[in-house]
C-alpha atoms as one frame of an Amber mdcrd trajectory, in Angstrom:
protein
   0.291  -0.256   0.033   2.628   2.450   1.019   5.145   1.344  -1.927   2.611
   3.327  -4.028   2.856   6.527  -2.101   5.015   9.884  -2.927   7.673   9.922
  -0.210   6.151  12.554   1.763   2.723  11.041   1.951   4.505   7.810   2.874
   6.258   9.800   5.683   3.029  11.564   6.936   1.246   8.151   6.854   3.913
   6.275   8.705   3.954   9.081  11.475   0.286   8.346  12.059   0.860   4.604
  12.037   3.401   5.384  15.139   1.153   7.553  16.555  -2.117   5.368  16.819
   0.599   3.082  19.315  -0.467   4.977  21.911  -3.118   7.429  20.644  -6.729
   6.741  19.634  -7.683   8.410  15.737  -9.452  11.575  17.452  -6.667  12.431
  19.848  -4.187  12.642  16.918  -3.362  16.341  16.211  -1.794  17.895  13.170
   0.479  19.877  14.801   2.521  17.084  16.161   2.084  14.951  12.766   4.020
  17.874  11.034   6.425  18.366  14.249   7.494  14.573  13.966   7.417  14.388
  10.563   8.807  17.511   9.773   6.736  17.781   6.870   5.462  21.302   6.263
   1.664  22.310   6.503   1.232  22.905   2.917   2.776  19.439   1.748   0.226
  17.847   4.091  -2.685  19.353   2.792  -1.529  18.552  -0.728  -1.349  15.004
  -0.297  -4.380  14.607   2.221  -7.854  16.795   2.096  -7.351  17.292   5.634
  -5.969  15.434   8.852  -9.366  13.124   9.452  -7.996  11.836   5.544  -4.521
  11.177   7.038  -5.479   9.372   9.975  -8.159   6.958   8.145  -5.255   6.254
   5.485  -2.938   5.175   8.330  -6.094   3.155   9.896  -6.525   1.345   6.898
  -3.013   0.572   6.421  -2.845  -0.804  10.076  -5.966  -2.561   9.371  -4.122
  -3.962   6.292  -0.824  -5.461   7.809  -2.326  -7.878   9.969  -4.039  -9.928
   6.899  -1.039  -9.321   4.538   1.278 -11.118   7.172  -1.701 -14.080   7.342
  -1.601 -14.372   3.192   2.040 -14.376   3.256   1.976 -16.937   5.628  -0.572
 -19.166   4.329   0.893 -18.739   0.869   4.228 -19.490   1.868   2.648 -22.673
   3.101   0.927 -23.715   0.549   3.750 -23.402  -1.610   5.830 -25.913   0.663
   2.996 -28.324   1.962   3.500 -31.667   0.184   0.191 -33.279   1.327  -3.393
 -32.505   2.696  -2.225 -33.515   6.471   0.941 -30.828   5.800  -1.396 -28.134
   4.760  -3.934 -28.746   7.802  -1.074 -28.476  10.202  -0.316 -25.227   8.669
  -3.817 -24.005   9.108  -3.976 -25.007  12.396  -0.588 -23.062  13.923  -2.253
 -19.986  11.733  -5.499 -20.354  13.842  -3.783 -20.824  16.918  -1.650 -17.716
  16.721  -4.159 -15.431  15.459  -6.961 -16.496  17.773  -5.017 -16.230  20.818
  -6.269 -13.931  23.557  -3.298 -11.758  23.301  -4.789 -10.741  19.945  -7.545
  -8.823  21.632  -6.440  -5.294  21.261  -5.352  -6.011  17.597  -9.430  -7.438
  16.846 -10.598  -4.304  18.273  -8.324  -1.834  16.437  -9.987  -3.421  13.357
 -13.111  -3.402  14.377 -12.994   0.274  15.313 -11.725   1.047  11.821 -14.501
  -0.941  10.204 -16.784   0.740  12.122 -15.279   3.954  11.244 -16.357   3.509
   7.579 -19.998   3.739   8.703 -21.471   6.984   7.077 -18.041   7.993   5.705
 -17.585   7.269   2.032 -14.083   8.336   1.660 -12.900   6.015   4.544 -15.255
   3.278   2.938 -14.040   3.799  -0.687 -10.091   3.217   0.897 -11.233   0.115
   2.813 -13.174  -1.337   0.225 -10.267  -1.334  -2.088  -8.036  -2.971   0.732
 -10.886  -5.454   1.355 -11.058  -6.417  -2.086  -7.410  -6.611  -2.441  -7.188
  -8.984   0.519 -10.283 -11.290  -0.765  -8.704 -11.716  -4.144  -5.428 -12.586
  -2.549  -6.796 -15.290  -0.566  -9.418 -16.527  -3.101  -6.325 -17.250  -5.207
  -4.935 -19.258  -2.626  -7.742 -20.984  -1.987  -8.122 -21.666  -6.087  -4.705
 -23.522  -5.885  -5.537 -25.471  -3.302  -8.629 -26.749  -5.311  -6.337 -27.259
  -8.159  -4.219 -29.495  -5.675  -7.075 -31.476  -4.443  -5.933 -30.590  -1.125
  -9.638 -29.151  -0.381 -13.077 -29.957  -1.759 -13.899 -29.013  -5.173 -17.187
 -27.527  -4.475 -15.675 -24.843  -2.199 -16.769 -21.056  -3.153 -13.018 -19.697
  -3.214 -14.537 -16.248  -2.682 -16.846 -17.202   0.256 -14.331 -19.126   1.736
 -11.889 -16.062   1.705 -14.458 -14.156   3.238 -14.726 -16.463   6.008 -11.120
 -16.591   6.849 -11.157 -12.773   7.175 -14.186 -12.900   9.320 -13.993 -15.379
  11.663 -10.837 -13.868  12.985 -12.310 -10.726  13.567 -15.744 -12.086  14.755
 -13.425 -13.492  17.659 -14.447 -10.034  19.140 -17.802 -11.498  20.609 -16.088
 -13.973  22.499 -13.146 -11.329  23.861 -15.591  -9.288  25.672 -17.490 -12.259
  26.952 -16.622 -12.864  30.578 -17.807 -16.592  30.256 -17.029 -17.337  26.910
 -15.391 -20.546  25.441 -11.268 -21.062  26.153  -9.042 -20.783  22.987  -8.755
 -24.431  22.858 -12.410 -24.801  22.285 -12.547 -22.088  19.656  -9.542 -23.209
  17.627 -11.016 -26.847  17.872 -14.377 -25.480  16.688 -12.419 -23.553  13.583
 -10.816 -26.780  13.055 -14.043 -28.631  12.664 -14.910 -26.465   9.909 -12.184
 -26.994   8.488 -12.232 -30.601   8.432 -15.534 -30.712   7.475 -16.194 -28.276
   4.896 -12.911 -27.327   3.550 -10.731 -30.225   3.646 -10.360 -33.207   0.988
 -10.729 -36.479   2.969  -7.392 -36.989   5.044  -5.745 -40.316   4.758  -5.116
 -42.072   7.913  -2.547 -39.373   9.888  -0.467 -42.366  11.074   0.320 -43.408
   7.802   2.117 -40.077   6.514   4.500 -37.782   8.420   2.709 -34.730   9.826
   3.951 -31.280   9.179   5.215 -29.306  12.123   6.077 -25.904  12.143   8.900
 -24.248  14.515   7.702 -21.058  15.743   9.963 -19.193  17.788   8.940 -15.411
  16.872   5.249 -15.447  15.899   3.961 -12.331  17.451   2.382  -8.865  16.568
   4.482  -6.122  17.076   3.325  -2.521  17.609   2.237  -1.487  13.990   0.007
  -4.628  14.103   2.670  -6.744  11.998   2.370 -10.380  12.120   5.623 -11.556
  12.316   6.698 -15.395  12.614   9.654 -17.694  12.181   9.560 -20.853   9.954
  12.332 -23.210   9.104  14.721 -21.165  10.961  14.176 -18.213   8.705  12.262
 -14.853  10.186   9.329 -13.691   7.973   7.340 -10.415   8.605   5.006  -8.352
   6.429   6.415  -5.037   5.113
């Protein structure tokens, strides 16, 4: 997203992205953005209609980073998985990490970004572009899995891509329920859907080598970036 921006525009967005680590969107002031970035007021309003336009762009960028990293993880594992069993293990690792209670703040932030699009056509347009980009990327991954006969051929790839994005955000319902399900119960439920609706019939798992991912640094940094290590190589979304 930022790579296509003019350097000054990118600097302004990165400045607000960092400010959103400690402040809510409504708390960000134009003066502090200009002071931190070193950009002139005229330049800021050349690239953005107003301060709110800049803040909205930063919110959407933060929103997209989590999904980008998940897509990267999924794509890398689809490329290396040698069986349906390996794919299932990769999907389970992704589910375990993204559904942890520690991601509550990240899920809440994404929900707030979506809510901010309500009755805000400008932000909704930007969010729509990012949502379509994310959905298209995951749809391509699902289609590849269908071609490999790793998942059922009748799975609607675009609907599956939408569901993958939605169930992570949907965990918010449980995040704010004091008597909600445990992490293990939630992950088991998600995997039961994967097994019964998506995965092509698995062979006896005792007859094939399982694919295990060694994760020593799978976490969410202050920019909302999902980072992880696989096979000794650290990977992050930038």
